[in-house]
C-alpha positions in Angstrom: -45.3 -62.8 200.7 -47.4 -60.6 198.5 -50.1 -58.0 199.2 -50.6 -54.3 199.5 -48.0 -53.8 202.3 -45.3 -55.8 200.5 -45.9 -53.9 197.3 -45.7 -50.6 199.1 -42.6 -51.6 200.9 -41.0 -52.6 197.6 -42.0 -49.3 196.1 -40.5 -47.4 199.0 -37.3 -49.4 198.7 -37.0 -48.7 195.0 -37.6 -44.9 195.7 -34.8 -44.8 198.3 -32.4 -46.8 196.1 -33.0 -44.4 193.2 -32.3 -41.4 195.4 -29.0 -42.7 196.9 -25.7 -43.1 195.1 -25.3 -46.6 193.5 -22.1 -47.2 195.4 -23.9 -46.8 198.7 -26.6 -49.1 197.6 -24.0 -51.7 196.6 -22.3 -51.5 200.0 -25.7 -51.9 201.8 -26.7 -54.8 199.6 -23.3 -56.5 200.1 -23.7 -56.1 203.9 -27.2 -57.6 203.7 -26.0 -60.6 201.7 -23.1 -61.1 204.1 -25.6 -61.3 207.0 -27.8 -63.7 205.1 -24.8 -66.0 204.3 -23.8 -66.0 208.0 -27.0 -68.0 208.8 -28.3 -65.3 211.1 -31.8 -65.6 209.8 -32.1 -69.1 211.2 -31.4 -67.7 214.7 -33.8 -64.7 214.8 -37.0 -64.7 216.7 -40.2 -65.1 214.7 -43.8 -63.9 215.2 -45.3 -65.9 218.0 -41.9 -66.8 219.7 -41.6 -66.1 223.4 -39.3 -63.2 224.2 -36.8 -63.5 227.0 -37.8 -61.4 230.0 -36.1 -58.0 229.7 -35.9 -54.5 231.2 -34.9 -51.6 228.9 -35.3 -47.9 229.0 -38.2 -46.7 226.9 -38.0 -43.8 224.4 -39.6 -41.6 227.1 -36.9 -42.7 229.6 -38.5 -44.9 232.3 -37.5 -48.6 232.3 -39.9 -51.0 230.7 -40.1 -54.5 232.0 -41.7 -57.3 229.9 -42.8 -59.1 233.1 -44.8 -56.1 234.2 -46.3 -55.6 230.7 -47.4 -59.3 230.6 -49.4 -58.9 233.7 -51.8 -56.6 231.7 -52.1 -59.1 228.8 -50.4 -60.1 225.5 -47.5 -57.9 224.4 -46.5 -56.9 220.9 -42.8 -55.8 220.6 -41.7 -53.5 217.9 -38.1 -52.7 217.2 -36.8 -49.7 215.4 -33.4 -48.3 214.6 -34.0 -44.9 216.0 -32.4 -41.9 214.3 -29.0 -42.2 212.7 
């Protein structure tokens, strides 16, 4: 893919890599390649796939249920790593 977002993400990645020790970047890249080689990318959900019904705590605390959200209309799920 190309476009403004992809270019900006590539710039951000380059900035972060330049700011961290090369050894740390090498470890991260090796981990990424190991995951790719495992075939995990063939098993991940894609845009448009149906998510399994779930119930999870929200960032604010209360439990969020997909079934409840779907009653209000389409749902967009966004995953983030949180703070490390």
